[in-house]
Structure formats: C-alpha cells, structure tokens
C-alpha positions as CSV (number, residue, x, y, z in Angstrom):
1,M,-3.4,-10.2,19.9
2,T,-2.2,-6.6,20.2
3,R,-4.9,-3.9,19.7
4,L,-4.3,-1.4,16.9
5,D,-6.5,1.4,18.1
6,T,-3.6,3.5,19.4
7,L,-1.9,3.9,16.0
8,I,-4.3,6.5,14.6
9,P,-5.8,8.9,17.1
10,S,-9.5,9.8,17.4
11,P,-11.7,10.6,15.5
12,L,-10.1,8.2,13.0
13,A,-10.4,5.3,15.5
14,L,-9.7,1.6,14.9
15,P,-11.8,-0.2,17.5
16,G,-11.8,-4.0,17.0
17,Y,-8.6,-4.2,14.8
18,R,-5.9,-6.5,16.1
19,L,-2.3,-7.3,15.1
20,G,-1.2,-10.9,14.3
21,V,2.2,-12.5,14.3
22,P,4.9,-10.6,12.5
23,Q,6.6,-12.1,9.4
24,R,9.9,-11.0,8.0
25,A,11.5,-11.4,4.6
26,G,14.9,-9.7,4.4
27,A,14.3,-6.0,5.1
28,L,10.5,-6.2,4.9
29,T,8.4,-7.0,7.9
30,M,4.7,-7.5,7.6
31,V,2.3,-7.7,10.6
32,P,-1.2,-9.1,9.7
33,V,-4.2,-7.1,10.8
34,Y,-7.6,-8.7,11.6
35,G,-10.8,-6.9,12.4
36,P,-14.4,-6.2,11.6
37,G,-15.2,-6.4,7.9
38,R,-17.4,-4.1,6.0
39,P,-19.2,-6.1,3.3
40,G,-20.5,-4.7,0.0
41,I,-17.4,-2.7,-1.0
42,V,-16.3,-3.5,-4.6
43,P,-12.7,-5.0,-4.7
44,P,-10.2,-3.2,-6.9
45,R,-9.2,-5.9,-9.4
46,S,-12.4,-7.8,-10.1
47,G,-14.8,-4.9,-9.8
48,L,-12.9,-1.7,-10.7
49,K,-11.7,-1.3,-14.3
50,L,-9.5,1.1,-16.1
51,K,-11.8,2.2,-18.9
52,R,-9.4,4.5,-20.9
53,V,-6.7,7.1,-20.7
54,V,-8.0,10.3,-22.2
55,G,-4.8,12.0,-23.1
56,Y,-1.9,12.5,-20.7
57,G,-2.9,12.9,-17.1
58,N,-6.6,12.0,-17.6
59,V,-7.6,8.5,-16.4
60,E,-11.1,7.1,-16.6
61,L,-12.2,4.4,-14.1
62,H,-15.4,2.4,-14.1
63,N,-17.2,0.6,-11.2
64,G,-18.7,-2.4,-13.0
65,S,-20.8,-3.5,-10.0
66,D,-24.6,-3.0,-10.2
67,S,-24.9,-2.5,-6.4
68,G,-21.7,-2.0,-4.4
69,V,-19.7,1.2,-4.0
70,A,-16.0,1.0,-5.0
71,I,-13.2,2.5,-3.0
72,V,-10.4,3.4,-5.4
73,P,-7.2,2.6,-3.5
74,L,-4.8,5.4,-2.8
75,H,-2.0,5.7,-5.4
76,I,-3.2,2.9,-7.6
77,G,-1.6,2.9,-11.0
78,Y,-2.0,0.9,-14.2
79,I,0.5,-0.7,-16.5
80,Q,-1.3,-1.0,-19.8
81,D,-1.0,-1.6,-23.5
82,G,-1.5,1.2,-26.0
83,A,-1.4,4.2,-23.6
84,Q,1.0,5.8,-21.2
85,N,1.2,4.3,-17.7
86,H,-0.5,6.5,-15.0
87,A,-1.1,6.5,-11.3
88,L,-3.7,8.4,-9.2
89,C,-2.7,10.9,-6.5
90,S,-5.8,10.2,-4.4
91,A,-8.3,7.6,-3.3
92,A,-11.9,8.0,-4.4
93,L,-15.4,6.7,-4.0
94,L,-17.3,5.4,-7.0
95,A,-21.0,4.6,-7.0
96,A,-22.3,1.4,-8.6
97,G,-22.1,1.6,-12.4
98,Q,-20.3,5.0,-12.2
99,T,-17.6,6.1,-14.6
100,R,-15.3,8.9,-13.4
101,L,-12.6,10.9,-15.1
102,F,-9.6,11.8,-12.9
103,R,-7.8,14.8,-14.4
104,D,-5.0,15.0,-11.8
105,A,-3.4,11.6,-12.6
106,C,0.4,11.3,-12.8
107,C,2.0,9.9,-15.9
108,V,4.7,7.6,-14.7
109,Q,6.3,7.0,-18.1
110,A,8.2,10.1,-19.3
111,A,8.3,9.1,-23.0
112,Q,6.9,6.6,-25.4
113,G,8.0,3.0,-25.2
114,G,8.2,0.3,-22.6
115,Y,4.6,-0.9,-23.0
116,L,3.7,-4.4,-21.9
117,E,1.7,-6.9,-23.9
118,G,-2.0,-6.7,-23.3
119,R,-2.0,-10.1,-21.6
120,D,0.4,-8.7,-19.0
121,Q,-1.8,-5.7,-17.9
122,W,-1.9,-5.2,-14.2
123,F,-2.1,-2.5,-11.5
124,F,0.4,-1.4,-8.9
125,V,0.6,1.0,-5.9
126,L,3.2,3.8,-6.1
127,P,6.4,3.0,-4.2
128,W,6.7,4.3,-0.6
129,E,9.4,6.8,-1.7
130,L,6.9,8.6,-4.0
131,R,3.7,8.5,-1.9
132,T,4.2,11.6,0.2
133,R,4.9,13.7,-2.9
134,A,2.0,12.1,-4.9
135,L,-0.4,12.9,-2.1
136,E,0.7,16.5,-2.1
137,L,0.0,16.7,-5.8
138,R,-3.6,15.6,-5.6
139,G,-6.0,18.0,-7.3
140,R,-3.2,19.6,-9.3
141,E,-3.3,18.9,-13.1
142,G,-0.1,18.3,-15.0
143,Y,0.8,14.8,-16.3
144,S,4.5,15.3,-15.8
145,K,4.4,16.5,-12.2
146,L,5.9,13.4,-10.7
147,W,8.7,12.9,-13.2
148,P,11.4,14.7,-11.3
149,D,10.7,12.6,-8.2
150,I,10.6,9.3,-10.2
151,A,13.9,10.3,-11.8
152,A,15.4,11.0,-8.3
153,V,14.3,7.5,-7.1
154,N,15.8,5.9,-10.2
155,R,19.1,7.7,-9.6
156,C,19.3,6.5,-6.0
157,Y,18.8,3.0,-7.2
158,G,21.5,3.2,-9.8
159,L,19.1,3.3,-12.7
160,P,19.0,5.9,-15.5
161,E,17.8,9.2,-14.2
162,R,14.5,9.4,-16.1
163,G,10.8,9.8,-15.1
164,H,10.2,6.1,-16.1
165,L,8.8,4.2,-13.2
166,E,8.7,1.0,-15.3
167,Q,12.5,0.8,-14.9
168,I,11.6,-0.5,-11.4
169,L,8.1,-1.9,-11.7
170,T,8.7,-4.0,-14.8
171,R,12.4,-4.6,-15.2
172,K,12.8,-5.4,-11.5
173,R,9.5,-7.2,-11.2
174,A,11.0,-10.7,-10.9
175,V,13.0,-9.5,-7.9
176,L,10.1,-7.6,-6.3
177,T,7.6,-10.4,-6.6
178,R,9.7,-12.6,-4.4
179,F,8.2,-10.8,-1.4
180,R,4.8,-12.2,-2.3
181,S,6.0,-15.8,-1.9
182,R,8.3,-15.1,1.1
183,L,5.5,-13.4,3.1
184,E,2.2,-15.2,3.7
185,R,-1.2,-13.6,3.5
186,V,-3.1,-15.4,6.2
187,P,-6.9,-16.4,6.4
188,E,-9.2,-13.5,7.4
189,Q,-6.4,-11.0,7.1
190,L,-7.8,-7.6,6.0
191,G,-4.8,-5.4,6.5
192,A,-1.1,-5.2,7.3
193,V,1.5,-3.0,9.0
194,F,4.7,-2.8,7.1
195,F,8.2,-2.0,8.3
196,V,11.3,-1.5,6.1
197,G,14.4,-2.3,8.2
198,E,13.8,-0.9,11.6
199,R,11.4,1.8,10.4
200,F,7.6,1.9,10.3
201,A,6.6,2.2,6.7
202,G,2.9,2.0,6.4
203,L,-0.5,0.7,7.6
204,E,-2.9,-0.7,5.0
205,L,-6.5,-1.6,5.9
206,A,-9.1,-3.0,3.5
207,P,-12.9,-3.3,4.0
208,D,-12.7,-7.1,4.0
209,P,-10.3,-10.0,3.3
210,R,-11.3,-10.3,-0.4
211,F,-10.5,-6.6,-1.0
212,F,-7.1,-7.0,0.8
213,A,-6.3,-10.2,-1.2
214,E,-6.6,-8.2,-4.4
215,M,-4.3,-5.5,-3.0
216,W,-1.8,-7.9,-1.6
217,M,0.6,-8.2,-4.5
218,P,0.7,-4.4,-5.4
219,L,1.3,-3.5,-1.7
220,V,3.9,-6.1,-0.7
221,C,5.8,-6.1,-4.0
222,F,5.7,-2.5,-5.1
223,A,4.4,0.0,-2.4
224,Y,6.8,-1.4,0.2
225,G,8.8,-4.0,-1.6
226,V,10.8,-1.5,-3.7
227,A,12.3,0.2,-0.6
228,A,12.8,-3.3,1.1
229,W,14.7,-4.5,-2.0
230,Q,17.1,-1.7,-1.7
231,A,17.5,-2.1,2.0
232,E,18.1,-5.9,1.8
233,P,20.5,-6.8,4.6
234,E,23.7,-8.8,4.2
235,P,23.3,-12.5,5.2
236,V,24.2,-13.1,8.8
237,D,25.0,-16.5,10.3
238,P,22.5,-17.2,13.1
239,V,23.7,-17.7,16.6
240,P,22.8,-21.2,17.8
241,F,20.8,-21.7,21.0
242,E,22.6,-22.9,24.0
243,A,20.0,-25.5,24.8
244,T,21.0,-29.1,24.4
245,D,17.7,-31.0,24.3
246,L,14.5,-30.6,22.3
247,A,12.5,-29.1,25.1
248,G,15.1,-26.5,25.7
249,I,15.4,-25.6,22.0
250,R,11.6,-25.1,21.9
251,T,11.7,-22.9,24.9
252,A,14.5,-20.8,23.5
253,L,12.8,-20.5,20.1
254,E,9.6,-19.3,21.7
255,R,11.5,-16.8,23.8
256,S,13.4,-15.6,20.7
257,R,10.2,-15.2,18.7
258,A,8.5,-13.3,21.6
259,E,11.4,-10.9,21.9
260,R,11.4,-10.3,18.1
261,D,7.7,-9.7,18.0
262,H,7.9,-7.3,20.9
263,A,10.7,-5.4,19.2
264,V,8.7,-5.1,16.0
265,L,5.5,-3.8,17.8
266,A,7.6,-1.3,19.8
267,R,8.5,0.4,16.5
268,L,4.8,1.3,15.8
269,P,4.4,5.1,15.7
270,A,2.9,6.6,18.8
271,A,-0.5,8.1,18.4
272,G,-0.2,11.8,17.9
273,D,-2.0,14.8,16.4
274,L,-3.3,14.2,12.9
275,A,-5.2,16.7,10.8
276,A,-8.1,15.3,8.8
277,V,-9.5,17.0,5.7
278,E,-12.6,15.6,4.1
279,E,-12.2,15.1,0.4
280,E,-15.5,13.6,-0.7
281,R,-18.4,11.5,0.6
282,Y,-20.9,9.0,-0.7
283,L,-23.9,7.9,1.3
284,G,-22.4,7.2,4.8
285,L,-18.8,6.9,3.6
286,R,-16.4,9.7,4.1
287,L,-12.9,10.0,2.5
288,H,-10.4,12.0,4.5
289,T,-6.8,13.0,3.9
290,V,-4.8,12.8,7.1
291,T,-1.4,14.4,7.8
292,G,0.8,15.1,10.8
293,S,3.0,13.3,13.4
294,G,5.3,12.0,10.7
295,L,2.4,10.3,8.9
296,A,0.3,10.9,5.9
297,G,-2.4,9.1,3.8
298,Q,-6.1,8.7,3.4
299,V,-8.8,6.9,5.2
300,V,-12.5,6.0,4.4
301,S,-14.7,5.9,7.5
302,E,-18.4,5.1,8.1
303,S,-20.2,6.1,11.2
304,G,-16.9,7.1,12.8
305,R,-15.2,3.8,12.1
306,V,-12.4,3.3,9.6
307,V,-13.2,0.8,6.8
308,Y,-10.2,1.6,4.6
309,A,-6.9,3.2,5.3
310,S,-3.6,3.8,3.6
311,I,-1.3,5.6,6.0
312,F,2.4,5.8,5.6
313,A,5.5,7.3,7.2
314,A,6.0,10.8,5.5
C-alpha cells in the first residue's frame, strides 16, 4: 500500500496511514485510507446530538457519552423538523456530557419552508464548493453569511438562485445517494481521499472505522458527491483488450488497473507549506486550522499525530 505521510507536511504528520485500492463511480474517485485507530472518540451520529437551535445562527450540540470526548466534524449540518437548517463553520471538541452553544453557525435555508418530517432528520457535510468560504467565516456571527455563496452554487447548477441548500441536499438526494451504493466502504477503513474528475478534492480521516462509518454517507453523497454529480462524464464505450485467451485478458486487466491506480495517486497534492493555527484543546487533543499550498481544513492531533482530519482543495 502507498504511504500517506507526504500529503500533509510536518508537524501535522500522518505516520502509519496507508492508501488502498482506488474506486471510481462516474466523476468521483475514492481511495480508502487505513491506519492506526484512536479508540474512545465519540462517533458523530450515535453519540453527538443536536439539542436545539436557539434562534437563527445559534446551534446547541450535546455529547451524550459519559466518558468519551466528541470530535464535532468540520462543516457538519443538520436537516431537522421545526427549525431552520444550519451548518457549523468549524470542528470542535466536546467533553463527555458537555452541551455547547455555537453562535457562528450558518443558516442554510434562507426562508421558512422546506422542512422534512421528523422521521427523516439527518446530518450532512457542506458541499465542497462551500467549504473554503465556510471555514473563512468561522467565529463570525451572522446567520445569513453563507446565503450568497449557496445562491451562487444553486445558480451554477441550474437551480433557483436562493440561499436554500435543501434545493440540492433534499431535492437531489435520490441522485446523490447513489454514490453510497456505487462506492464501497471497506473493512477497517478509517478515512478516504476523494477526487472529482482529475482533481484532488479532499482528505478525510476519522479516529477509527466506526467514526468513519457514520461519516460515510454525508461525505460521499454531499461533501463530494454534489460536485461529482455535476461533473458526471458522458458514457464512453470501453476499448476491448487485444488479448485472445483468459490468461492474456487477466494480465491486461491487471496492467490496466495498475496504470489507473498510478494515475490516481499521481494527482495527490505535493506536500507544501501549511500554516497551522490552534483553535482549541481538550486534554491531549489539539484542534488546528490549516491553510496554504492550495489546501484548507482542520485537523485534530494528539501527541503530534493526526487523529482526525478534514482537508480539502481550496
């Protein structure tokens, strides 16, 4: 397997992380990541709960665990019944049993209406096209601050030019969720590298496979699936192998796969200079925002080793 520790430069090192076999579904390529797990981190769906929305732009989350710390994933958002849909601009660390109010959340629904039924409540991760801007807006209060960017994305996709993200997330959900079935989350996978078309899109690492399993659908369908849906290539008839027997076909297939995998990994961004700014800490965990070299995102590290990362092409 290919090592991953050249993707992000020191001190945000990735020793022990390895890349698996790339998978492709239309314009979206996913490369599984394996590596050392960090047990004891509360997963986002089963342990972290949206407690309430306290007016526009104010979201309260609760870590229901009695022992584990929760890492709030970067740009997580909630579709909910009875309140405007919101997304967070930053990751965070929540102690066991802690309830925390985030006053810099983005409302992603510019007017009343469009609520889902309570049984359909779920969370998402902001689409790649909005993530750089959302990260820039962290710490800035103002519930409508992302509406112009959402409206611009909708316009590009031929949708009404409004600050309503649910025009994509809910009305196109049936199309986007196809990526979940077309790409396979493999055993022991705790992260992924995503490409949209020929371009590196993002690196997502979780503390352990259980955490990543709960992030799988929001990441593959929404964080990166939205851009991939729009970049879906036209069908092309495959060129048949020249081999005339079974052994020759197998050899040609293995060669073709190796060439394809090499081409994918060659598109990984070269390690460059990244500036890291510490945002918060809890016990031995440190949350940093990283920017530079055409990348942006946040990482959580412990004793110098990354245990969570959401890094995307800026």
